[in-house]
A tleap script that builds the chain and sets N, CA, C and O, in Angstrom:
source leaprc.protein.ff14SB
mol = sequence {
  NMET THR ARG SER GLN GLY THR GLY ARG GLY
  ALA LYS ARG ALA ARG LYS ARG ARG LYS PRO
  SER LEU LYS ALA THR LEU HIE ALA ARG LEU
  PHE GLU ARG ILE PRO VAL THR ILE ASN GLY
  GLY PRO GLY TYR ALA THR VAL LEU GLU ALA
  VAL MET LEU GLN LEU LEU GLN LYS ALA ALA
  THR GLY ASP ALA ARG ALA ARG HIE LEU LEU
  LEU ARG TYR GLN GLU PHE SER ALA ARG ALA
  ALA LYS PRO ARG ARG GLU ILE VAL PHE VAL
  ASP SER GLU ASN ILE PRO ALA SER PRO ALA
  PRO GLN GLU GLY LEU ALA GLY GLY GLY CVAL
}
set mol.1.N position { 0.826 -1.178 0.000 }
set mol.1.CA position { 0.000 0.000 0.000 }
set mol.1.C position { 0.873 1.244 0.000 }
set mol.1.O position { 1.835 1.379 0.756 }
set mol.2.N position { 0.496 2.108 -0.855 }
set mol.2.CA position { 1.222 3.378 -0.914 }
set mol.2.C position { 0.315 4.497 -0.435 }
set mol.2.O position { -0.883 4.531 -0.717 }
set mol.3.N position { 0.908 5.374 0.271 }
set mol.3.CA position { 0.145 6.538 0.746 }
set mol.3.C position { 0.288 7.673 -0.238 }
set mol.3.O position { 1.375 7.930 -0.756 }
set mol.4.N position { -0.797 8.339 -0.489 }
set mol.4.CA position { -0.717 9.493 -1.388 }
set mol.4.C position { -0.141 10.678 -0.624 }
set mol.4.O position { -0.378 10.844 0.573 }
set mol.5.N position { 0.603 11.477 -1.326 }
set mol.5.CA position { 1.215 12.653 -0.712 }
set mol.5.C position { 0.168 13.735 -0.449 }
set mol.5.O position { -0.739 13.918 -1.261 }
set mol.6.N position { 0.277 14.441 0.649 }
set mol.6.CA position { -0.566 15.597 0.919 }
set mol.6.C position { -1.850 15.304 1.651 }
set mol.6.O position { -2.582 16.240 1.976 }
set mol.7.N position { -2.157 14.079 1.923 }
set mol.7.CA position { -3.389 13.809 2.651 }
set mol.7.C position { -3.114 13.433 4.091 }
set mol.7.O position { -4.041 13.241 4.877 }
set mol.8.N position { -1.884 13.330 4.429 }
set mol.8.CA position { -1.528 12.922 5.785 }
set mol.8.C position { -1.776 14.021 6.793 }
set mol.8.O position { -2.091 15.160 6.449 }
set mol.9.N position { -1.629 13.653 8.008 }
set mol.9.CA position { -1.918 14.557 9.103 }
set mol.9.C position { -0.983 15.769 9.116 }
set mol.9.O position { -1.397 16.870 9.480 }
set mol.10.N position { 0.245 15.573 8.728 }
set mol.10.CA position { 1.227 16.649 8.784 }
set mol.10.C position { 1.371 17.422 7.491 }
set mol.10.O position { 2.243 18.285 7.388 }
set mol.11.N position { 0.547 17.139 6.511 }
set mol.11.CA position { 0.680 17.827 5.232 }
set mol.11.C position { 0.291 19.296 5.367 }
set mol.11.O position { -0.670 19.639 6.055 }
set mol.12.N position { 1.050 20.147 4.703 }
set mol.12.CA position { 0.761 21.585 4.753 }
set mol.12.C position { 0.076 21.992 3.465 }
set mol.12.O position { 0.500 21.609 2.374 }
set mol.13.N position { -0.964 22.754 3.597 }
set mol.13.CA position { -1.671 23.273 2.437 }
set mol.13.C position { -1.170 24.667 2.110 }
set mol.13.O position { -0.801 25.437 2.996 }
set mol.14.N position { -1.163 24.968 0.859 }
set mol.14.CA position { -0.785 26.321 0.442 }
set mol.14.C position { -1.939 27.261 0.779 }
set mol.14.O position { -3.093 26.973 0.460 }
set mol.15.N position { -1.634 28.356 1.406 }
set mol.15.CA position { -2.668 29.328 1.757 }
set mol.15.C position { -2.889 30.283 0.607 }
set mol.15.O position { -1.950 30.705 -0.067 }
set mol.16.N position { -4.138 30.611 0.398 }
set mol.16.CA position { -4.459 31.598 -0.615 }
set mol.16.C position { -4.140 32.977 -0.056 }
set mol.16.O position { -4.430 33.270 1.104 }
set mol.17.N position { -3.548 33.806 -0.879 }
set mol.17.CA position { -3.246 35.170 -0.440 }
set mol.17.C position { -4.506 36.006 -0.527 }
set mol.17.O position { -5.260 35.927 -1.496 }
set mol.18.N position { -4.717 36.799 0.494 }
set mol.18.CA position { -5.873 37.686 0.502 }
set mol.18.C position { -5.560 38.927 -0.309 }
set mol.18.O position { -4.461 39.477 -0.242 }
set mol.19.N position { -6.539 39.351 -1.070 }
set mol.19.CA position { -6.380 40.592 -1.817 }
set mol.19.C position { -6.492 41.755 -0.844 }
set mol.19.O position { -7.293 41.711 0.090 }
set mol.20.N position { -5.694 42.793 -1.057 }
set mol.20.CA position { -5.859 43.969 -0.195 }
set mol.20.C position { -7.220 44.614 -0.457 }
set mol.20.O position { -7.748 44.555 -1.567 }
set mol.21.N position { -7.765 45.218 0.568 }
set mol.21.CA position { -9.075 45.857 0.440 }
set mol.21.C position { -8.987 47.076 -0.478 }
set mol.21.O position { -7.904 47.604 -0.731 }
set mol.22.N position { -10.125 47.503 -0.961 }
set mol.22.CA position { -10.177 48.685 -1.815 }
set mol.22.C position { -9.649 49.905 -1.065 }
set mol.22.O position { -8.944 50.740 -1.631 }
set mol.23.N position { -10.003 49.995 0.221 }
set mol.23.CA position { -9.552 51.125 1.032 }
set mol.23.C position { -8.027 51.142 1.138 }
set mol.23.O position { -7.407 52.199 1.019 }
set mol.24.N position { -7.422 49.972 1.362 }
set mol.24.CA position { -5.966 49.893 1.486 }
set mol.24.C position { -5.286 50.213 0.161 }
set mol.24.O position { -4.264 50.897 0.133 }
set mol.25.N position { -5.851 49.719 -0.931 }
set mol.25.CA position { -5.285 49.987 -2.246 }
set mol.25.C position { -5.361 51.470 -2.579 }
set mol.25.O position { -4.388 52.058 -3.052 }
set mol.26.N position { -6.516 52.070 -2.330 }
set mol.26.CA position { -6.702 53.488 -2.613 }
set mol.26.C position { -5.758 54.336 -1.769 }
set mol.26.O position { -5.156 55.286 -2.270 }
set mol.27.N position { -5.629 53.997 -0.500 }
set mol.27.CA position { -4.735 54.736 0.400 }
set mol.27.C position { -3.294 54.640 -0.096 }
set mol.27.O position { -2.577 55.641 -0.124 }
set mol.28.N position { -2.872 53.438 -0.486 }
set mol.28.CA position { -1.503 53.257 -0.965 }
set mol.28.C position { -1.253 54.085 -2.226 }
set mol.28.O position { -0.191 54.692 -2.365 }
set mol.29.N position { -2.208 54.114 -3.136 }
set mol.29.CA position { -2.037 54.857 -4.395 }
set mol.29.C position { -2.063 56.366 -4.167 }
set mol.29.O position { -1.270 57.092 -4.768 }
set mol.30.N position { -2.957 56.847 -3.312 }
set mol.30.CA position { -3.066 58.292 -3.097 }
set mol.30.C position { -1.872 58.873 -2.361 }
set mol.30.O position { -1.544 60.046 -2.543 }
set mol.31.N position { -1.216 58.069 -1.531 }
set mol.31.CA position { -0.101 58.580 -0.740 }
set mol.31.C position { 1.251 58.121 -1.265 }
set mol.31.O position { 2.269 58.222 -0.579 }
set mol.32.N position { 1.243 57.613 -2.501 }
set mol.32.CA position { 2.478 57.257 -3.175 }
set mol.32.C position { 3.165 58.555 -3.596 }
set mol.32.O position { 2.502 59.484 -4.059 }
set mol.33.N position { 4.492 58.626 -3.439 }
set mol.33.CA position { 5.216 59.847 -3.785 }
set mol.33.C position { 5.642 59.786 -5.245 }
set mol.33.O position { 6.157 58.775 -5.722 }
set mol.34.N position { 5.412 60.902 -5.944 }
set mol.34.CA position { 5.750 60.984 -7.364 }
set mol.34.C position { 6.565 62.246 -7.605 }
set mol.34.O position { 6.451 63.212 -6.851 }
set mol.35.N position { 7.397 62.245 -8.661 }
set mol.35.CA position { 8.161 63.463 -8.977 }
set mol.35.C position { 7.242 64.514 -9.609 }
set mol.35.O position { 6.431 64.202 -10.481 }
set mol.36.N position { 7.383 65.748 -9.161 }
set mol.36.CA position { 6.592 66.862 -9.691 }
set mol.36.C position { 7.494 68.070 -9.903 }
set mol.36.O position { 8.606 68.124 -9.377 }
set mol.37.N position { 7.014 69.031 -10.668 }
set mol.37.CA position { 7.726 70.291 -10.858 }
set mol.37.C position { 6.875 71.388 -10.236 }
set mol.37.O position { 5.745 71.624 -10.665 }
set mol.38.N position { 7.421 72.057 -9.223 }
set mol.38.CA position { 6.710 73.138 -8.545 }
set mol.38.C position { 7.569 74.392 -8.654 }
set mol.38.O position { 8.741 74.387 -8.277 }
set mol.39.N position { 6.979 75.461 -9.171 }
set mol.39.CA position { 7.684 76.733 -9.378 }
set mol.39.C position { 8.959 76.540 -10.199 }
set mol.39.O position { 9.976 77.181 -9.932 }
set mol.40.N position { 8.903 75.669 -11.186 }
set mol.40.CA position { 10.038 75.459 -12.069 }
set mol.40.C position { 11.111 74.534 -11.536 }
set mol.40.O position { 12.075 74.244 -12.243 }
set mol.41.N position { 10.972 74.065 -10.309 }
set mol.41.CA position { 11.994 73.206 -9.730 }
set mol.41.C position { 11.475 71.796 -9.479 }
set mol.41.O position { 10.276 71.600 -9.278 }
set mol.42.N position { 12.367 70.821 -9.490 }
set mol.42.CA position { 11.945 69.442 -9.254 }
set mol.42.C position { 11.644 69.198 -7.773 }
set mol.42.O position { 12.215 69.845 -6.896 }
set mol.43.N position { 10.759 68.276 -7.519 }
set mol.43.CA position { 10.424 67.930 -6.144 }
set mol.43.C position { 9.563 66.679 -6.126 }
set mol.43.O position { 9.314 66.076 -7.170 }
set mol.44.N position { 9.119 66.298 -4.968 }
set mol.44.CA position { 8.266 65.131 -4.813 }
set mol.44.C position { 7.022 65.523 -4.034 }
set mol.44.O position { 7.065 66.376 -3.148 }
set mol.45.N position { 5.915 64.884 -4.381 }
set mol.45.CA position { 4.651 65.118 -3.683 }
set mol.45.C position { 3.848 63.827 -3.759 }
set mol.45.O position { 4.113 62.972 -4.604 }
set mol.46.N position { 2.878 63.691 -2.881 }
set mol.46.CA position { 1.993 62.539 -2.970 }
set mol.46.C position { 1.038 62.758 -4.139 }
set mol.46.O position { 0.864 63.883 -4.608 }
set mol.47.N position { 0.432 61.688 -4.597 }
set mol.47.CA position { -0.518 61.795 -5.703 }
set mol.47.C position { -1.655 62.736 -5.309 }
set mol.47.O position { -2.097 63.550 -6.119 }
set mol.48.N position { -2.129 62.627 -4.070 }
set mol.48.CA position { -3.208 63.495 -3.603 }
set mol.48.C position { -2.786 64.961 -3.631 }
set mol.48.O position { -3.558 65.817 -4.064 }
set mol.49.N position { -1.573 65.258 -3.176 }
set mol.49.CA position { -1.084 66.641 -3.220 }
set mol.49.C position { -0.989 67.144 -4.653 }
set mol.49.O position { -1.323 68.295 -4.931 }
set mol.50.N position { -0.530 66.279 -5.574 }
set mol.50.CA position { -0.403 66.679 -6.970 }
set mol.50.C position { -1.770 66.991 -7.573 }
set mol.50.O position { -1.914 67.961 -8.318 }
set mol.51.N position { -2.762 66.184 -7.258 }
set mol.51.CA position { -4.120 66.427 -7.759 }
set mol.51.C position { -4.651 67.746 -7.214 }
set mol.51.O position { -5.223 68.544 -7.956 }
set mol.52.N position { -4.461 67.974 -5.918 }
set mol.52.CA position { -4.949 69.212 -5.310 }
set mol.52.C position { -4.234 70.432 -5.901 }
set mol.52.O position { -4.861 71.468 -6.122 }
set mol.53.N position { -2.926 70.315 -6.156 }
set mol.53.CA position { -2.194 71.428 -6.768 }
set mol.53.C position { -2.725 71.736 -8.168 }
set mol.53.O position { -2.867 72.901 -8.540 }
set mol.54.N position { -3.016 70.691 -8.939 }
set mol.54.CA position { -3.579 70.916 -10.270 }
set mol.54.C position { -4.941 71.594 -10.188 }
set mol.54.O position { -5.240 72.501 -10.964 }
set mol.55.N position { -5.767 71.145 -9.236 }
set mol.55.CA position { -7.084 71.772 -9.069 }
set mol.55.C position { -6.938 73.238 -8.669 }
set mol.55.O position { -7.666 74.092 -9.175 }
set mol.56.N position { -6.011 73.534 -7.770 }
set mol.56.CA position { -5.780 74.923 -7.352 }
set mol.56.C position { -5.342 75.787 -8.529 }
set mol.56.O position { -5.810 76.915 -8.685 }
set mol.57.N position { -4.433 75.251 -9.368 }
set mol.57.CA position { -3.970 76.013 -10.521 }
set mol.57.C position { -5.119 76.298 -11.491 }
set mol.57.O position { -5.251 77.411 -12.000 }
set mol.58.N position { -5.941 75.288 -11.737 }
set mol.58.CA position { -7.063 75.469 -12.654 }
set mol.58.C position { -8.096 76.440 -12.083 }
set mol.58.O position { -8.635 77.276 -12.809 }
set mol.59.N position { -8.374 76.327 -10.763 }
set mol.59.CA position { -9.335 77.220 -10.135 }
set mol.59.C position { -8.829 78.663 -10.172 }
set mol.59.O position { -9.612 79.598 -10.335 }
set mol.60.N position { -7.516 78.835 -10.021 }
set mol.60.CA position { -6.932 80.177 -10.046 }
set mol.60.C position { -7.054 80.820 -11.421 }
set mol.60.O position { -7.089 82.045 -11.533 }
set mol.61.N position { -7.117 80.000 -12.468 }
set mol.61.CA position { -7.257 80.556 -13.818 }
set mol.61.C position { -8.714 80.770 -14.193 }
set mol.61.O position { -9.006 81.237 -15.294 }
set mol.62.N position { -9.630 80.437 -13.295 }
set mol.62.CA position { -11.042 80.708 -13.547 }
set mol.62.C position { -11.879 79.496 -13.925 }
set mol.62.O position { -13.026 79.648 -14.347 }
set mol.63.N position { -11.331 78.301 -13.782 }
set mol.63.CA position { -12.073 77.079 -14.113 }
set mol.63.C position { -13.136 76.828 -13.041 }
set mol.63.O position { -12.805 76.515 -11.897 }
set mol.64.N position { -14.412 76.965 -13.412 }
set mol.64.CA position { -15.512 76.828 -12.459 }
set mol.64.C position { -15.626 75.393 -11.930 }
set mol.64.O position { -15.951 75.183 -10.761 }
set mol.65.N position { -15.361 74.421 -12.786 }
set mol.65.CA position { -15.462 73.017 -12.368 }
set mol.65.C position { -14.412 72.685 -11.301 }
set mol.65.O position { -14.715 72.011 -10.316 }
set mol.66.N position { -13.183 73.158 -11.500 }
set mol.66.CA position { -12.116 72.932 -10.525 }
set mol.66.C position { -12.452 73.614 -9.196 }
set mol.66.O position { -12.233 73.049 -8.125 }
set mol.67.N position { -12.984 74.826 -9.280 }
set mol.67.CA position { -13.376 75.562 -8.065 }
set mol.67.C position { -14.457 74.800 -7.308 }
set mol.67.O position { -14.407 74.690 -6.083 }
set mol.68.N position { -15.436 74.276 -8.045 }
set mol.68.CA position { -16.522 73.512 -7.430 }
set mol.68.C position { -15.970 72.257 -6.740 }
set mol.68.O position { -16.372 71.938 -5.622 }
set mol.69.N position { -15.051 71.547 -7.405 }
set mol.69.CA position { -14.453 70.345 -6.801 }
set mol.69.C position { -13.687 70.684 -5.521 }
set mol.69.O position { -13.771 69.959 -4.529 }
set mol.70.N position { -12.947 71.780 -5.549 }
set mol.70.CA position { -12.209 72.188 -4.355 }
set mol.70.C position { -13.147 72.503 -3.189 }
set mol.70.O position { -12.876 72.125 -2.049 }
set mol.71.N position { -14.242 73.193 -3.478 }
set mol.71.CA position { -15.211 73.514 -2.421 }
set mol.71.C position { -15.848 72.243 -1.865 }
set mol.71.O position { -16.036 72.118 -0.655 }
set mol.72.N position { -16.178 71.305 -2.744 }
set mol.72.CA position { -16.765 70.033 -2.300 }
set mol.72.C position { -15.777 69.251 -1.444 }
set mol.72.O position { -16.167 68.654 -0.440 }
set mol.73.N position { -14.485 69.248 -1.835 }
set mol.73.CA position { -13.470 68.553 -1.047 }
set mol.73.C position { -13.299 69.218 0.309 }
set mol.73.O position { -13.126 68.534 1.318 }
set mol.74.N position { -13.346 70.535 0.341 }
set mol.74.CA position { -13.211 71.257 1.604 }
set mol.74.C position { -14.356 70.896 2.554 }
set mol.74.O position { -14.128 70.680 3.745 }
set mol.75.N position { -15.576 70.829 2.037 }
set mol.75.CA position { -16.731 70.442 2.862 }
set mol.75.C position { -16.586 69.012 3.361 }
set mol.75.O position { -16.855 68.719 4.525 }
set mol.76.N position { -16.156 68.122 2.464 }
set mol.76.CA position { -15.974 66.718 2.849 }
set mol.76.C position { -14.922 66.578 3.933 }
set mol.76.O position { -15.140 65.879 4.922 }
set mol.77.N position { -13.779 67.237 3.758 }
set mol.77.CA position { -12.702 67.089 4.731 }
set mol.77.C position { -13.080 67.676 6.086 }
set mol.77.O position { -12.627 67.183 7.119 }
set mol.78.N position { -13.902 68.719 6.096 }
set mol.78.CA position { -14.355 69.294 7.367 }
set mol.78.C position { -15.265 68.319 8.112 }
set mol.78.O position { -15.212 68.225 9.339 }
set mol.79.N position { -16.112 67.583 7.356 }
set mol.79.CA position { -16.995 66.598 7.981 }
set mol.79.C position { -16.236 65.353 8.415 }
set mol.79.O position { -16.528 64.784 9.467 }
set mol.80.N position { -15.263 64.926 7.613 }
set mol.80.CA position { -14.589 63.653 7.838 }
set mol.80.C position { -13.449 63.742 8.851 }
set mol.80.O position { -13.051 62.722 9.415 }
set mol.81.N position { -12.926 64.921 9.088 }
set mol.81.CA position { -11.776 65.070 9.983 }
set mol.81.C position { -12.180 64.789 11.421 }
set mol.81.O position { -13.242 65.204 11.884 }
set mol.82.N position { -11.315 64.082 12.106 }
set mol.82.CA position { -11.550 63.806 13.517 }
set mol.82.C position { -11.159 65.042 14.324 }
set mol.82.O position { -10.121 65.652 14.064 }
set mol.83.N position { -11.978 65.408 15.293 }
set mol.83.CA position { -11.605 66.570 16.105 }
set mol.83.C position { -10.348 66.256 16.916 }
set mol.83.O position { -10.199 65.157 17.451 }
set mol.84.N position { -9.474 67.211 16.996 }
set mol.84.CA position { -8.232 67.016 17.741 }
set mol.84.C position { -8.361 67.635 19.117 }
set mol.84.O position { -8.984 68.683 19.292 }
set mol.85.N position { -7.775 66.984 20.071 }
set mol.85.CA position { -7.754 67.541 21.433 }
set mol.85.C position { -6.563 68.475 21.562 }
set mol.85.O position { -5.481 68.220 21.033 }
set mol.86.N position { -6.789 69.531 22.259 }
set mol.86.CA position { -5.722 70.499 22.425 }
set mol.86.C position { -5.418 70.626 23.907 }
set mol.86.O position { -6.319 70.792 24.729 }
set mol.87.N position { -4.139 70.545 24.237 }
set mol.87.CA position { -3.709 70.674 25.624 }
set mol.87.C position { -3.088 72.055 25.788 }
set mol.87.O position { -2.179 72.436 25.050 }
set mol.88.N position { -3.590 72.790 26.760 }
set mol.88.CA position { -3.074 74.130 27.020 }
set mol.88.C position { -2.602 74.176 28.460 }
set mol.88.O position { -3.364 73.889 29.383 }
set mol.89.N position { -1.341 74.537 28.647 }
set mol.89.CA position { -0.797 74.678 29.995 }
set mol.89.C position { -0.973 76.130 30.422 }
set mol.89.O position { -0.560 77.054 29.720 }
set mol.90.N position { -1.586 76.312 31.570 }
set mol.90.CA position { -1.889 77.650 32.042 }
set mol.90.C position { -1.078 77.912 33.304 }
set mol.90.O position { -0.998 77.072 34.201 }
set mol.91.N position { -0.492 79.070 33.349 }
set mol.91.CA position { 0.264 79.478 34.525 }
set mol.91.C position { -0.710 79.865 35.624 }
set mol.91.O position { -1.614 80.662 35.377 }
set mol.92.N position { -0.559 79.331 36.821 }
set mol.92.CA position { -1.501 79.633 37.898 }
set mol.92.C position { -1.437 81.100 38.307 }
set mol.92.O position { -2.411 81.624 38.849 }
set mol.93.N position { -0.314 81.776 38.062 }
set mol.93.CA position { -0.195 83.190 38.422 }
set mol.93.C position { -1.040 84.073 37.505 }
set mol.93.O position { -1.456 85.163 37.896 }
set mol.94.N position { -1.290 83.602 36.296 }
set mol.94.CA position { -2.019 84.424 35.330 }
set mol.94.C position { -3.516 84.140 35.297 }
set mol.94.O position { -4.243 84.746 34.510 }
set mol.95.N position { -3.979 83.231 36.138 }
set mol.95.CA position { -5.399 82.898 36.155 }
set mol.95.C position { -6.103 83.864 37.089 }
set mol.95.O position { -5.732 83.967 38.259 }
set mol.96.N position { -7.112 84.574 36.599 }
set mol.96.CA position { -7.830 85.480 37.499 }
set mol.96.C position { -8.635 84.672 38.516 }
set mol.96.O position { -9.122 83.580 38.225 }
set mol.97.N position { -8.759 85.232 39.699 }
set mol.97.CA position { -9.537 84.557 40.736 }
set mol.97.C position { -10.988 84.495 40.300 }
set mol.97.O position { -11.535 85.474 39.793 }
set mol.98.N position { -11.615 83.331 40.501 }
set mol.98.CA position { -13.012 83.218 40.096 }
set mol.98.C position { -13.875 84.010 41.070 }
set mol.98.O position { -13.607 84.011 42.271 }
set mol.99.N position { -14.891 84.672 40.576 }
set mol.99.CA position { -15.741 85.468 41.463 }
set mol.99.C position { -16.507 84.562 42.413 }
set mol.99.O position { -16.853 83.431 42.073 }
set mol.100.N position { -16.762 85.070 43.595 }
set mol.100.CA position { -17.510 84.304 44.607 }
set mol.100.C position { -18.945 84.127 44.111 }
set mol.100.O position { -19.482 85.017 43.451 }
set mol.101.N position { -19.570 82.996 44.420 }
set mol.101.CA position { -20.968 82.801 43.999 }
set mol.101.C position { -21.851 83.885 44.601 }
set mol.101.O position { -21.737 84.224 45.779 }
set mol.102.N position { -22.723 84.411 43.775 }
set mol.102.CA position { -23.601 85.468 44.256 }
set mol.102.C position { -24.901 84.856 44.737 }
set mol.102.O position { -25.453 83.944 44.121 }
set mol.103.N position { -25.370 85.381 45.849 }
set mol.103.CA position { -26.626 84.860 46.397 }
set mol.103.C position { -27.799 85.467 45.670 }
set mol.103.O position { -27.735 86.593 45.176 }
set mol.104.N position { -28.875 84.702 45.613 }
set mol.104.CA position { -30.098 85.201 45.046 }
set mol.104.C position { -30.194 85.056 43.536 }
set mol.104.O position { -31.201 85.449 42.947 }
set mol.105.N position { -29.174 84.503 42.898 }
set mol.105.CA position { -29.212 84.313 41.464 }
set mol.105.C position { -29.381 82.844 41.122 }
set mol.105.O position { -28.906 81.972 41.850 }
set mol.106.N position { -30.029 82.580 40.060 }
set mol.106.CA position { -30.192 81.288 39.397 }
set mol.106.C position { -30.102 80.089 40.324 }
set mol.106.O position { -29.076 79.410 40.365 }
set mol.107.N position { -31.098 79.839 41.018 }
set mol.107.CA position { -31.328 78.573 41.679 }
set mol.107.C position { -30.566 78.282 42.933 }
set mol.107.O position { -30.599 77.101 43.281 }
set mol.108.N position { -29.937 79.044 43.628 }
set mol.108.CA position { -29.290 78.612 44.850 }
set mol.108.C position { -29.971 79.158 46.082 }
set mol.108.O position { -29.455 78.990 47.187 }
set mol.109.N position { -31.103 79.799 45.935 }
set mol.109.CA position { -31.723 80.489 47.056 }
set mol.109.C position { -32.576 79.602 47.938 }
set mol.109.O position { -32.898 78.462 47.604 }
set mol.110.N position { -32.929 80.177 49.086 }
set mol.110.CA position { -33.766 79.465 50.049 }
set mol.110.C position { -35.197 79.821 49.855 }
set mol.110.O position { -36.060 79.319 50.576 }
savepdb mol mol.pdb
quit
């Protein structure tokens, strides 16, 4: 009796590779760095930056469609952006003393 290869207990199966998600693919493509010319000089920018620069140039020359796209992107980014927390260190010497609670105002009376 001969045993067939690959059916035994210790046989390893080849794993199928998962395709990257659309979100991951889009993110990788938009943030890929490409060579660009800005103000006559060579440089690098992400694909997203290059697209935005082209839209800005077209809008500056009076292209209504480019201007509309920029406004729509601005609205989208304002909605989609996560609010950032801001930490402010305050000097205790510069904080004015809080006024004492006043009697007879807004709900503390007898």
